[in-house]
C-alpha positions as CSV (number, residue, x, y, z in Angstrom):
1,M,9.1,-14.9,7.7
2,E,6.4,-12.4,7.7
3,L,7.1,-8.8,10.1
4,Y,4.6,-6.9,10.7
5,V,5.6,-3.5,12.8
6,M,2.8,-1.7,15.1
7,R,3.2,1.8,16.4
8,H,1.2,2.4,19.9
9,G,-2.2,3.6,19.8
10,V,-3.1,7.1,21.3
11,A,-1.3,7.8,24.7
12,E,-1.9,10.4,27.2
13,E,0.4,13.1,27.1
14,V,2.3,13.2,30.2
15,S,1.7,10.5,33.0
16,S,1.0,11.2,36.7
17,S,4.1,9.5,37.2
18,G,6.0,12.1,34.8
19,R,8.0,9.6,33.1
20,D,7.8,9.3,29.8
21,R,8.0,4.9,30.2
22,D,4.6,5.3,31.9
23,R,2.5,6.8,30.3
24,V,-0.7,5.1,28.9
25,L,-3.0,5.0,25.6
26,T,-5.8,6.8,26.5
27,E,-9.9,6.0,26.0
28,E,-9.5,6.9,21.9
29,G,-6.3,5.3,22.0
30,I,-7.4,1.7,23.6
31,E,-10.6,1.8,21.1
32,R,-8.8,2.3,17.7
33,T,-5.5,-0.1,19.2
34,R,-8.6,-2.7,19.5
35,E,-10.6,-2.1,15.7
36,S,-6.8,-2.4,14.5
37,G,-7.1,-6.3,16.2
38,K,-10.3,-6.5,14.8
39,A,-9.2,-6.0,11.9
40,L,-5.9,-8.3,11.9
41,R,-8.4,-11.0,12.7
42,K,-10.5,-10.3,9.4
43,L,-7.6,-10.7,7.7
44,D,-6.7,-14.2,9.1
45,I,-3.6,-12.9,10.6
46,E,-1.5,-15.1,13.1
47,F,1.6,-14.9,14.8
48,D,4.1,-17.2,16.3
49,S,5.6,-14.2,18.5
50,I,4.6,-10.9,19.7
51,L,7.1,-8.6,21.0
52,S,6.6,-5.2,22.6
53,S,8.7,-2.6,24.1
54,P,7.9,-2.6,27.8
55,Y,6.8,1.1,28.2
56,A,3.8,0.7,29.2
57,R,1.9,2.6,26.1
58,A,3.2,-0.3,23.3
59,W,3.0,-2.8,26.2
60,Q,-0.8,-2.0,26.4
61,T,-1.1,-1.5,22.3
62,A,0.0,-5.1,22.2
63,E,-1.7,-6.9,25.2
64,L,-4.8,-5.4,23.1
65,V,-4.1,-7.1,20.4
66,A,-3.0,-9.6,21.3
67,S,-6.4,-10.8,23.5
68,E,-8.7,-9.8,20.4
69,L,-6.1,-12.5,18.5
70,N,-6.3,-14.8,21.3
71,C,-2.8,-15.2,21.6
72,K,-1.4,-13.6,24.8
73,R,0.4,-16.4,25.8
74,L,2.6,-15.2,22.6
75,L,3.9,-11.2,23.9
76,R,7.0,-10.7,25.4
77,P,9.0,-7.6,26.4
78,V,12.0,-6.8,23.9
79,D,14.3,-3.8,26.0
80,A,16.0,-3.3,22.7
81,L,12.4,-1.8,20.8
82,G,11.7,0.9,23.9
83,S,11.7,4.6,23.1
84,E,15.8,5.5,24.3
85,S,16.5,2.4,21.8
86,T,17.9,2.8,18.1
87,A,16.7,1.7,15.3
88,S,19.9,-0.7,14.8
89,K,19.7,-2.3,18.3
90,A,16.0,-3.0,17.7
91,A,16.7,-4.9,14.4
92,K,19.4,-7.0,15.5
93,S,17.1,-7.8,18.6
94,L,14.7,-8.6,16.3
95,A,17.2,-11.1,14.1
96,T,18.0,-13.2,17.4
97,E,14.8,-13.3,18.6
98,T,12.8,-14.2,15.7
99,A,14.9,-16.9,15.1
100,R,12.4,-19.3,14.4
101,S,9.1,-17.6,13.4
102,A,7.5,-17.3,10.3
103,S,4.8,-14.4,12.1
104,V,5.9,-11.6,14.2
105,L,4.3,-8.4,15.6
106,V,6.4,-5.8,16.7
107,V,5.4,-3.0,18.8
108,G,7.1,0.1,19.6
109,H,7.7,3.6,19.2
110,E,9.1,6.0,16.7
111,P,11.1,7.4,15.1
112,I,12.5,4.1,15.8
113,L,10.4,2.2,14.0
114,S,10.6,3.9,10.8
115,E,13.9,4.0,10.8
116,M,13.8,0.1,11.8
117,I,11.9,-0.6,8.5
118,S,13.6,1.3,6.9
119,L,16.5,-0.6,7.3
120,L,15.3,-3.7,6.6
121,L,14.3,-2.7,4.1
122,S,17.4,-0.7,2.5
123,G,20.5,-1.2,5.0
124,S,19.9,2.4,5.0
125,S,17.4,4.4,7.6
126,N,17.6,7.1,6.0
127,L,13.7,6.0,4.0
128,A,11.4,8.2,4.3
129,I,8.0,6.3,6.2
130,A,6.0,7.5,8.4
131,M,4.3,5.3,11.6
132,K,1.6,7.0,13.0
133,K,0.2,6.6,16.0
134,G,-1.5,2.5,14.8
135,A,-0.1,2.3,12.3
136,I,0.2,-1.4,11.1
137,C,3.3,-2.1,8.2
138,K,4.1,-5.6,7.0
139,L,7.5,-6.8,5.6
140,T,7.9,-10.4,3.9
141,C,12.0,-11.0,5.2
142,V,14.6,-13.7,3.9
143,R,15.9,-12.6,7.6
144,P,15.2,-9.2,9.3
145,E,18.1,-8.1,8.7
146,P,19.4,-4.7,6.7
147,G,19.0,-4.9,3.2
148,G,16.7,-8.7,3.7
149,C,12.9,-7.3,3.6
150,R,10.4,-6.4,1.5
151,L,7.8,-3.6,2.0
152,D,4.1,-6.1,1.8
153,W,2.3,-3.0,3.2
154,L,1.9,0.0,5.6
155,L,-1.5,1.0,6.2
156,P,-2.7,3.9,9.0
157,P,-4.9,3.4,11.6
158,K,-8.1,4.5,9.8
159,F,-8.1,2.7,7.2
160,L,-7.6,-0.7,10.1
161,C,-10.7,0.7,11.4
162,R,-13.0,0.9,8.7
163,M,-11.8,-2.3,7.6
164,A,-12.7,-3.6,11.3
């Protein structure tokens, strides 16, 4: 399975409601996320499923990428990808959610994503991996379980924008 992991785009510091889960993307975040979607399209990347944190900034990121790839119907919320979850819960959820998928995009938050990537690569969440806002990582997995994946690439948003 190909597992693409994306951190949400640049978001507002504080939402109008004051709740972290309600923070939305800034104009810059929207534009860069659209560019990332265009870069994925140029790479001919297609997904069987798009799983996202239900938090506004991650969901908005997933929607924008899905829109660029014409696959919004594939988008599903996964609570275990929310910013109050853990890497372990997120990884366990992926094992269940991706059972019949060949190519999946996961959108969420730091530090959960970098810890989850580390866990999937090495069986430990201690690898020094940094996911910038809007970055995308590609893993190849026999199964998305601890130590069961290989790192193919990790691209920061500025390279994705250049590719678009």
